[in-house]
N, C-alpha and C positions, 0 to 999 in steps of 0.2 A: 573552323580553321585551326583551332588549337589541337584537335585530333589529328589533323594532317601533319602539323609540326611534330607532335609526339610520335607519330608513325615514322616520320622522316628521321627523327633523332634515334629511334630504335633501330632502324635500318642502317643508319650511319655508324652506330655503335657496333652493330653486327659485322658490318663491312670492315671496320677498323680492327675488330677482334680477329676476323679471318685473315686480314692482311698481316697482323702481328704473328699469327700462327705460321703463315707462309714464310715470313722472314726468318722465324726460328728454324723452320724445317730447312730452308735454303742454307742457313748458316751451319746447321748440323751436317747436311750433305757435303758442303764445301770442306768442313773439317774432316769428314770421313774420307773424302777423296785425297786429302793431303796426308793422311796417316798411311805409312807404308805397310805392306802386308808383312806378316810375321816372317822373320828370317828362317831360312831352311836349317840353320844351325841350332835353333832352339831345341831343347831336350825332347819335346814331343815329336819333332820332325827328323832329328838326326838319326841316320842309319848307316852303318850299324853303330849301336851305342857301345860304350866301353865295357859295360857289364853284360853284354849279350853275346851269344855264340851263334853265328850264322850257320844254318844247317842245310841250305840249298846247295845244289851241285850234284855230282855223280856219286852214288853210294853203291857199295857191294852188298847185295842181299842174298839170303838163302833162307830156306824154311825146312822144317822137319815136323813130323807128327809130334803131338805133345807127349812129353815124357812123364811117366808116373813118379819117378824119383830122379833126383839130380844125377845119380849114377847111370841112369838109363839114357842120358843125353848122348846123341851121336857125336863122334869126333868131328870137330869143326872143319878140319881139313878135308873130310870126306863128303861134305855137303855139296850140293849143286849150286855154286855161286854164280850170280849174274849181276850186271850193272843196271842201275835204274837212276834216271835223272829226276830229282825232286826240286821244287814242290810239284806234286801232281796227285791225282787220285790213285789209290793203290792198284785198282783193276787196270787202269790205263798204263801204269808203269809196268805191270806184268805183261800186258799185250805188247808194248813196245819192245820188251825184252824177249818176246817170242815164247813166253811161258803160259799165256792164256789167250783165248779168242777175243776178238774185238768186243768190248763191253757194250757198244752202242748198236750192234747188229741185232735185229729182232725185237727192238723195243716197240 
């Protein structure tokens, strides 16, 4: 009979321990539910930041063959300029501007 009591006490202690853990977890979950999410104005979420320059939008682009010397650079006004909206992948921007074939055809 003493073994049965010992086993019962051991199970009771185990159950009490599990109940204590469950109460602690429930309290932690309740505290987490009451904590508001971080504000969008915090520095890691704020966009654009005061010290950043936003580069997305429409850009005027042109290209030329590489020059061997700075004197060999073509005149900027004589280049074939076109507009490209960024951000996007460069081949897609060239395709949308009519300067290159569709980069996804033939893959």
